[in-house]
PAZAPA-4460 file (N, C-alpha, C; in steps of 0.05 Angstrom, whole numbers, plus 32768, in hexadecimal, padded with zeros to 4 digits):
% residues 133
    n_x    n_y    n_z   ca_x   ca_y   ca_z    c_x    c_y    c_z   seq   type   mol
   7B47   7C4F   7D10   7B52   7C51   7D2B   7B3C   7C54   7D3F     1      M     A
   7B3E   7C45   7D54   7B2A   7C46   7D69   7B2D   7C5E   7D7B     2      M     A
   7B17   7C6A   7D84   7B18   7C80   7D97   7B21   7C75   7DB2     3      S     A
   7B2F   7C85   7DC1   7B38   7C7D   7DDC   7B2A   7C90   7DF0     4      K     A
   7B1E   7C84   7E04   7B10   7C93   7E18   7B1D   7C8F   7E33     5      F     A
   7B1D   7CA4   7E43   7B25   7CA2   7E5F   7B0D   7CAA   7E71     6      I     A
   7B0D   7CA0   7E89   7AF7   7CA7   7E9B   7B01   7CBA   7EB0     7      E     A
   7AF5   7CD1   7EB1   7AFB   7CE5   7EC6   7AE2   7CEA   7ED6     8      L     A
   7AE4   7CFB   7EEA   7ACD   7D00   7EFB   7AC8   7D1D   7EFE     9      H     A
   7AB0   7D26   7EF5   7AA7   7D41   7EF7   7A97   7D42   7F11    10      D     A
   7AA4   7D49   7F27   7A98   7D46   7F42   7A96   7D29   7F48    11      G     A
   7A7E   7D1E   7F4D   7A7B   7D02   7F53   7A73   7CF2   7F3A    12      L     A
   7A6B   7D00   7F25   7A62   7CF3   7F0C   7A79   7CEB   7EFA    13      Q     A
   7A7B   7CD1   7EF3   7A8F   7CC9   7EE0   7A89   7CD3   7EC4    14      P     A
   7A9D   7CDC   7EB5   7A9A   7CE4   7E99   7AAF   7CD6   7E88    15      I     A
   7AA8   7CCE   7E70   7ABB   7CC2   7E5E   7AC3   7CD7   7E49    16      S     A
   7ADD   7CD9   7E45   7AE7   7CEE   7E33   7AF8   7CE1   7E1E    17      I     A
   7AF2   7CE8   7E05   7B03   7CDE   7DEE   7B1D   7CED   7DEF    18      N     A
   7B33   7CDE   7DF1   7B4E   7CEA   7DF4   7B53   7CFD   7DDC    19      V     A
   7B49   7CF6   7DC4   7B4E   7D06   7DAC   7B42   7D22   7DAE    20      D     A
   7B2E   7D26   7DBF   7B21   7D40   7DC2   7B2E   7D52   7DD7    21      S     A
   7B42   7D48   7DE5   7B4F   7D58   7DFA   7B62   7D6C   7DED    22      I     A
   7B5E   7D85   7DF4   7B70   7D9A   7DEA   7B87   7D9F   7DFD    23      E     A
   7B81   7D9F   7E17   7B95   7DA1   7E2C   7B89   7D99   7E47    24      W     A
   7B9B   7D93   7E5A   7B91   7D8D   7E75   7BA4   7D98   7E89    25      F     A
   7B99   7D9D   7EA1   7BA9   7DA7   7EB8   7B9E   7D9B   7ED1    26      A     A
   7BA8   7DA4   7EE8   7B9E   7D99   7F01   7B80   7D9D   7F04    27      E     A
   7B72   7D86   7F05   7B55   7D86   7F09   7B45   7D95   7EF3    28      E     A
   7B51   7D97   7EDB   7B43   7DA5   7EC5   7B4B   7D98   7EAB    29      T     A
   7B37   7D96   7E99   7B3C   7D8B   7E7E   7B2D   7D9C   7E6A    30      I     A
   7B3A   7DA1   7E53   7B2E   7DB2   7E3F   7B29   7DA2   7E25    31      S     A
   7B10   7DA5   7E1C   7B08   7D98   7E02   7AF7   7DAC   7DF3    32      M     A
   7AFD   7DAF   7DDA   7AEE   7DC1   7DC9   7AEA   7DDD   7DD5    33      H     A
   7B00   7DE8   7DDF   7B01   7E03   7DEB   7AEE   7E05   7E03    34      N     A
   7AE9   7DEF   7E11   7AD8   7DEF   7E29   7AE6   7DE0   7E3F    35      S     A
   7AE9   7DED   7E56   7AF6   7DE1   7E6D   7AE2   7DD2   7E7F    36      E     A
   7AEB   7DBB   7E89   7ADB   7DAB   7E9B   7AEB   7DA6   7EB4    37      T     A
   7AE0   7DAB   7ECB   7AED   7DA5   7EE4   7AE9   7D88   7EEB    38      K     A
   7AFE   7D7A   7EF3   7AFD   7D5E   7EFA   7B0C   7D5B   7F15    39      V     A
   7B09   7D44   7F22   7B16   7D40   7F3C   7B32   7D34   7F39    40      I     A
   7B39   7D2B   7F21   7B53   7D1E   7F1D   7B69   7D33   7F1B    41      E     A
   7B80   7D2C   7F24   7B98   7D3E   7F23   7BA4   7D3D   7F07    42      S     A
   7BB6   7D4F   7F03   7BC5   7D50   7EE9   7BD2   7D35   7EE4    43      Y     A
   7BE1   7D2B   7EF8   7BEF   7D11   7EF5   7BDC   7CFA   7EF0    44      D     A
   7BC5   7CFA   7EFD   7BB1   7CE5   7EF8   7BA6   7CE6   7EDC    45      E     A
   7BA0   7CFE   7ED2   7B96   7D01   7EB7   7BAB   7CF8   7EA3    46      I     A
   7BC3   7D00   7EA7   7BDA   7CF9   7E96   7BDD   7CDB   7E95    47      K     A
   7BDC   7CCD   7EAB   7BDF   7CB0   7EAC   7BC7   7CA2   7E9E    48      Q     A
   7BAF   7CAC   7EA1   7B98   7CA0   7E93   7B9B   7CA2   7E75    49      L     A
   7BA5   7CB9   7E6C   7BAA   7CBD   7E4F   7BBF   7CA9   7E45    50      I     A
   7BD5   7CA7   7E54   7BEA   7C94   7E4D   7BE0   7C77   7E4D    51      K     A
   7BD0   7C70   7E61   7BC5   7C55   7E64   7BB2   7C4F   7E4C    52      D     A
   7BA6   7C63   7E40   7B95   7C5F   7E29   7BA5   7C5B   7E10    53      A     A
   7BBF   7C5C   7E12   7BD0   7C56   7DFB   7BD8   7C6F   7DEB    54      G     A
   7BD4   7C87   7DF6   7BDA   7CA0   7DE8   7BF4   7CAB   7DF3    55      V     A
   7C06   7CB2   7DE1   7C1F   7CBD   7DE9   7C1D   7CDB   7DEF    56      L     A
   7C2A   7CE4   7E03   7C2B   7D01   7E0A   7C48   7D0A   7E04    57      I     A
   7C4B   7D1B   7DF1   7C65   7D24   7DE9   7C6C   7D3F   7DF6    58      H     A
   7C84   7D42   7DFF   7C8D   7D5B   7E09   7C94   7D6D   7DF2    59      K     A
   7C90   7D87   7DF5   7C97   7D9A   7DE0   7CB5   7D9A   7DDB    60      A     A
   7CBC   7D9F   7DC2   7CD9   7DA0   7DBB   7CE4   7DB9   7DC9    61      D     A
   7CF8   7DB5   7DDB   7D03   7DCC   7DEA   7D12   7DE0   7DD8    62      P     A
   7D19   7DD8   7DC0   7D26   7DEB   7DAD   7D13   7DFF   7DA0    63      R     A
   7CF9   7DF9   7DA3   7CE5   7E08   7D94   7CDB   7E21   7DA2    64      L     A
   7CD9   7E37   7D94   7CCE   7E50   7D9F   7CB2   7E54   7D93    65      D     A
   7C9D   7E4C   7DA2   7C82   7E4E   7D98   7C74   7E68   7DA2    66      V     A
   7C84   7E7A   7DAD   7C78   7E93   7DB7   7C74   7EA7   7DA0    67      T     A
   7C83   7EA4   7D8A   7C82   7EB7   7D74   7C7F   7EA9   7D59    68      H     A
   7C67   7EA7   7D4E   7C64   7E9B   7D34   7C74   7EAC   7D1F    69      P     A
   7C80   7E9E   7D0C   7C90   7EAC   7CF8   7C7E   7EBB   7CE4    70      L     A
   7C87   7ED2   7CDC   7C79   7EE2   7CC7   7C88   7EDF   7CAD    71      T     A
   7C7C   7EE8   7C97   7C8A   7EE8   7C7E   7CA4   7EF8   7C7F    72      M     A
   7CA4   7F0E   7C8E   7CBC   7F1E   7C91   7CD2   7F0E   7C9F    73      A     A
   7CCB   7EFF   7CB4   7CDE   7EEE   7CC2   7CEA   7ED9   7CAF    74      D     A
   7CD8   7ECC   7CA1   7CE0   7EB6   7C8F   7CF1   7EBF   7C78    75      L     A
   7CEE   7ED7   7C6F   7CFE   7EE2   7C59   7D1B   7EE2   7C60    76      K     A
   7D21   7EE5   7C7A   7D3D   7EE6   7C84   7D47   7ECA   7C8E    77      E     A
   7D37   7EB5   7C8A   7D3E   7E9B   7C96   7D45   7E85   7C81    78      M     A
   7D4D   7E8D   7C6A   7D54   7E79   7C55   7D69   7E65   7C60    79      I     A
   7D63   7E4C   7C5E   7D75   7E37   7C67   7D72   7E2F   7C84    80      G     A
   7D60   7E3C   7C93   7D5D   7E37   7CAF   7D45   7E24   7CB4    81      E     A
   7D45   7E15   7CCA   7D2F   7E03   7CD0   7D17   7E13   7CDB    82      P     A
   7CFF   7E0A   7CD4   7CE6   7E15   7CE0   7CD4   7DFD   7CE7    83      V     A
   7CC4   7E02   7CFC   7CB2   7DED   7D05   7C97   7DF2   7CF9    84      W     A
   7C8C   7DDE   7CEB   7C72   7DE0   7CDF   7C5E   7DD5   7CF3    85      N     A
   7C4D   7DE7   7CFE   7C3A   7DE0   7D13   7C23   7DCE   7D09    86      S     A
   7C20   7DCD   7CEE   7C0B   7DBC   7CE3   7C14   7DA0   7CE0    87      N     A
   7C2C   7D9C   7CD4   7C36   7D81   7CD0   7C46   7D76   7CE7    88      S     A
   7C4D   7D88   7CFA   7C5D   7D82   7D12   7C78   7D77   7D0A    89      L     A
   7C84   7D85   7CF6   7C9F   7D7D   7CEC   7CB0   7D95   7CE7    90      K     A
   7CCA   7D91   7CEA   7CDD   7DA6   7CE3   7CE1   7DA6   7CC4    91      W     A
   7CE2   7DBE   7CB9   7CE7   7DC2   7C9C   7CFD   7DD7   7C99    92      M     A
   7D08   7DD8   7C82   7D1D   7DEC   7C7C   7D11   7E01   7C6A    93      I     A
   7D15   7E1A   7C72   7D0C   7E31   7C62   7D1E   7E32   7C49    94      M     A
   7D11   7E2F   7C32   7D20   7E2D   7C18   7D21   7E47   7C09    95      Q     A
   7D09   7E54   7C06   7D08   7E6C   7BF6   7CF1   7E7E   7BFD    96      A     A
   7CF4   7E98   7BF8   7CDF   7EAB   7BFB   7CD8   7EB6   7BE0    97      F     A
   7CBF   7EB5   7BD8   7CB6   7EBF   7BBE   7CA7   7ED9   7BC3    98      V     A
   7CB3   7EEF   7BB9   7CA7   7F09   7BBD   7C98   7F11   7BA4    99      D     A
   7C7E   7F12   7BA6   7C6D   7F1A   7B90   7C55   7F28   7B9B   100      S     A
   7C3F   7F2A   7B8C   7C27   7F36   7B97   7C1D   7F26   7BAF   101      D     A
   7C22   7F0C   7BAF   7C19   7EFA   7BC5   7C32   7EEB   7BCF   102      H     A
   7C40   7EF6   7BE3   7C59   7EE9   7BED   7C54   7ECC   7BF5   103      P     A
   7C68   7EBB   7BF0   7C66   7E9F   7BF7   7C82   7E96   7BFF   104      A     A
   7C83   7E7F   7C0C   7C9C   7E73   7C13   7C9D   7E56   7C0A   105      I     A
   7CB5   7E4C   7C06   7CB9   7E30   7C00   7CC9   7E23   7C17   106      W     A
   7CBF   7E0C   7C20   7CCC   7DFD   7C35   7CD4   7DE2   7C2B   107      L     A
   7CE9   7DD7   7C36   7CF0   7DBB   7C2F   7CE7   7DA9   7C46   108      V     A
   7CD6   7D96   7C3F   7CCC   7D83   7C53   7CE1   7D6E   7C59   109      K     A
   7CDE   7D5E   7C6F   7CF1   7D4A   7C76   7CF6   7D35   7C60   110      P     A
   7CE2   7D31   7C4F   7CE5   7D1D   7C39   7CF0   7D2B   7C20   111      D     A
   7CFA   7D43   7C22   7D07   7D53   7C0D   7CF4   7D5F   7BF9   112      S     A
   7CDA   7D5C   7BFD   7CC7   7D69   7BEB   7CC4   7D86   7BF2   113      Q     A
   7CBD   7D97   7BDE   7CB8   7DB3   7BE3   7C9C   7DB8   7BEC   114      L     A
   7C98   7DCB   7BFD   7C7E   7DD1   7C08   7C7B   7DF0   7C08   115      Y     A
   7C65   7DFA   7BFC   7C61   7E17   7BFA   7C4D   7E20   7C0E   116      A     A
   7C51   7E38   7C18   7C3E   7E45   7C2B   7C3B   7E62   7C24   117      M     A
   7C23   7E6C   7C27   7C1D   7E88   7C23   7C1A   7E96   7C3E   118      T     A
   7C17   7EB0   7C3E   7C12   7EBF   7C57   7BF9   7EB5   7C65   119      A     A
   7BE5   7EAE   7C55   7BCB   7EA4   7C60   7BD0   7E89   7C6D   120      E     A
   7BE1   7E78   7C61   7BE7   7E5E   7C6D   7BF5   7E61   7C88   121      D     A
   7C07   7E76   7C89   7C15   7E7B   7CA3   7C02   7E82   7CB9   122      L     A
   7BEC   7E8F   7CB3   7BD8   7E96   7CC7   7BCB   7E7C   7CD1   123      T     A
   7BC4   7E6A   7CBF   7BB6   7E51   7CC7   7BC9   7E3D   7CD4   124      K     A
   7BE2   7E3B   7CC9   7BF5   7E27   7CD1   7C10   7E35   7CD7   125      Y     A
   7C13   7E41   7CEE   7C2B   7E51   7CF4   7C44   7E40   7CF3   126      P     A
   7C5A   7E4E   7CEC   7C75   7E42   7CED   7C84   7E4F   7D04   127      L     A
   7C96   7E40   7D10   7CA5   7E4A   7D27   7CC3   7E44   7D22   128      Y     A
   7CD4   7E51   7D31   7CF1   7E4D   7D2E   7CFC   7E41   7D48   129      R     A
   7D15   7E39   7D46   7D23   7E30   7D5E   7D29   7E48   7D6F   130      M     A
   7D2B   7E43   7D89   7D32   7E59   7D9B   7D4E   7E63   7D94   131      K     A
   7D50   7E7E   7D95   7D6A   7E8A   7D90   7D7B   7E87   7DA8   132      L     A
   7D94   7E80   7DA5   7DA7   7E7C   7DBB   7DAF   7E95   7DC8   133      Q     A
***
């Protein structure tokens, strides 16, 4: 896959930025690798440049509550409920909680395969739930 670059302006100086390295952007600001750069382009201009480069900008799923990552204690009570896997960016179904010396969970992926996660995995790749009504 080819890298996609957009041209922004840091003051009067043009800079080329690889779209894949953008973490977030806001009005006259772009963040890459945990470093913010001030630019003269507006939020809407940056967004349009990214779209023109052929990159899709997806809106967050409004059903998703990303303010509270799920814990093993939460998941123990969620058998049969959907959870959002922040690593694969897919909804999965909480299948089982295995209580042993090293607690783990089993999830059902969209292709019906089972997927296991430990407490350590939850730290690296948090799971989230749908917003409660």
